[in-house]
N, C-alpha and C positions, 0 to 999 in steps of 0.2 A: 449494286451494280446492275444496270439494265441488260437486256438480252443482247443489244449490239456490242456493249462493252464486253460481255462474256464471251461472245463469238470472236471478237477481235483478240481477246487474251488467249483463247484457245488456238487461233490460228497462229499467233506469234509464238506460242509455246511449241506447236508443231513445227514451225518454221526453224526455230532454234534447234530442235532435235535433228531435223533434215540437215541443217548447216553443220552440226556436230558430226554428222555421218558423212560429210564430204561435199554436199550440195552448196553451191555459192549461196550466200545469205540473201541476196536480193532475188534470186531465182526461187529460193524456198518461199520467201515472202509473197511473191507474185502468185506462186502456185497455191499457197494456203489462202490467199485473198479470194482466189477464183473458187476454191473449194468451199469456203465459208460464207461467201456472199449470198444475200437473199435475192439478188438480181439473177435474171437469166443469163446475162452476159455483162462484160465490163469493157469499156474502152481503155486504151493506153492512158488517156488523161484521167479516167476514174481510178486506175491503179496508181498512177503517179501521185494523185491528190490523196488517196486513202493511205498510201504507204509512205508518203513524203520522201520519195526517191526520184531520181532524175529520169528524163525521158529515155536517155540512153540505157539506164539500168533496166527499165521496163523492156525496152526492145531487146536487149541482150537476154533477158530472162525468157521472153516469148521465143526467141530463136533457139534457146536451149531446150525449152519444154515441148515445143511443137514436134520436132523430129522424134521425140520419145513417145509421142501419141498421148501425152497428158493434156495438152491444150490445143484447141482448134479455133480457127477464125470462122466466125458465123456471119451470115448476112443480117443486116439491120434495116429493114425497110424505112426509108425516109432519112437515113443517116449517111453521111459521107465517110465517116470514120470506121475503122476496123473494129469490130467487136470480138472479144475472146471469151471462151468459157472452158471450164474443164470438160474434157471429152468424156462422153458416156463410154464405159468399158476401159477407162484409163488404167485401172489397177490391174486387170487381167492382162491387158496389153503390155503394161510395163513388165510384169512377171514373165510373160511369153518372150519378151526380148532378152530376158536373162537366159533363155535356152541357148542362144547363140554363144554366150559366154561359157555356159556348161560344156557345150560342144568343143569349144577352143581349149578349155582346160583338160577335158578328156583326151583330145588329140595330142596336146602337149605332153601328157603323161605317157601316152602310147610311144610317141617319138623318143622320150627320154628312156623308156624301157628298151626300145630298139637299139639305142646308142649305148646304154650302160649294161644292158642285159638284166635278166629278171633276178638273178642271184646277187647277193650283196646288199649292203646297206642302202644304196642309192635305189636299186631296183625294187627293194621292199617298200621304200617311201613312196616312189612313183606308182607302184602297183596299188598301194592304199589310196593314193590320189586318183587313179583311173577308176578303181572300184566305186569310190565315193561319187565321182561325177557321172559315172554311167548309171548308178543307182538314182541319183537326182533326176537325170534325164528321163529314166524310165518311169519315175513316180510323178514328176512335176507336170509333164505335158498332159497326161489323162486327168490329173487333179484339176488343172485349170479348165480343161474341156468340160469336166463334170460340173464345175462351178458355174460356167457360162450357161450350160444346159439348164441348170436348176434356176439360175437367175432369170433367164429369159422365159422360162416356163411359169414364172411368177412365184416360185417357192422361195426366192431370195427377197432382197430389199430390206426394209427396216427390221432389225433384229428384235426378238421378242424380250430380250434380256433386260 
């Protein structure tokens, strides 16, 4: 198996994992194609051809990935077509967006405790939920910030492992 075949197989394996986790299959395939490509960017036609999916599927995938900060449209001098690439910082941006969900979950637990009271089975379950999401918020934000600082300072990048 040559390098391109190995990369394609790795991309498809990751796409399958993402699809099993809830991402639409075509969206997962577009994202992994952009992750594993050796090109700086790809057009919708490139993605359609490489993945053997419809133009509509590519368009839908891009529309789902762009607001998440995973994919961005980039200029391509001399080309009339839109070019897309995996956005630098995509992974930390994605994790940072989870902070909003953590806040919602923490607030929901607090509202539940206010309604049910802290005593009793419901209150204990909701209190554990609130404690967990509060902890995650307190730990995740500085963790992502430290990773960004280290990565931009040049201590990140390719792992030595």
